[in-house]
C-alpha positions in Angstrom: 90.7 108.6 69.8 93.1 109.8 72.5 93.6 113.2 71.1 92.3 115.9 73.5 91.0 113.1 75.8 91.6 112.7 79.5 93.5 109.4 79.9 93.5 107.5 83.2 95.9 104.5 83.5 95.4 102.7 86.8 97.2 99.4 87.0 99.1 99.0 83.7 102.6 100.5 83.6 103.2 99.0 80.2 100.1 100.8 78.8 101.5 104.1 80.4 104.9 103.6 78.8 103.2 102.9 75.4 101.1 106.0 75.7 104.2 108.1 76.6 106.0 106.7 73.5 103.0 107.6 71.3 103.0 111.1 72.7 106.7 111.5 72.2 106.4 110.3 68.5 103.5 112.8 68.0 100.9 110.1 67.4 98.5 111.3 70.1 98.0 114.4 72.2 95.8 113.8 75.3 94.5 116.8 77.2 95.6 115.2 80.5 97.2 112.0 81.6 96.5 110.6 85.1 99.1 107.9 85.9 98.4 105.7 88.8 100.1 102.3 88.2 101.5 100.6 91.2 103.8 97.6 91.7 107.4 97.0 91.0 107.8 96.1 87.3 108.4 99.1 84.9 106.4 101.4 87.2 109.1 104.0 87.9 110.3 104.0 84.2 106.8 104.4 82.8 106.1 107.3 85.2 109.4 109.0 84.3 108.5 108.6 80.6 105.1 110.4 81.0 106.7 113.1 83.1 109.2 113.9 80.2 106.3 114.7 77.9 104.8 118.2 77.4 101.3 116.8 78.1 99.8 117.9 81.5 99.9 115.0 83.9 99.1 113.8 87.4 101.4 111.0 88.6 101.0 108.9 91.7 104.5 108.8 93.3 106.0 105.6 94.7 106.0 101.9 93.6 104.5 99.8 96.4 100.8 98.8 96.3 99.1 100.1 99.3 95.3 100.3 99.8 93.7 101.9 102.8 91.5 99.6 104.9 88.0 99.2 103.5 89.0 99.8 99.8 88.7 96.3 98.5 92.0 94.8 99.6 94.4 94.4 102.5 96.6 97.3 103.4 100.3 96.6 103.8 101.3 97.4 107.3 104.8 99.0 107.2 104.6 100.4 110.7 103.7 103.9 109.6 101.0 105.5 111.6 99.3 108.8 111.2 97.2 110.4 113.9 94.0 111.9 112.8 92.7 114.8 114.9 
C-alpha cells in the first residue's frame, strides 16, 4: 500500500522510525517521505533513520514544537524575533 506512495508523517516519530525500518528491509518503497514529527522523544533518531534511506525525503529539522500564532495553538516564545519588511 505504501509502494510508490507519497507518505506524510506529522506527529508520530515512532511511525516514521517504523517506516524507515520497513524501507531498509525492502518491505516498502515510497515515492517520497515527508517527515515532520516534532517533540523530544525519538524525534532526532527517527529523522536520522529516514535520511539514511535511498528514498527521496523532506525532513523538518529541529525537535521543539513551535507553531506560529493563529495556527491552532500557542507559539513558544523563545525571544527570537524576525522583522518582516
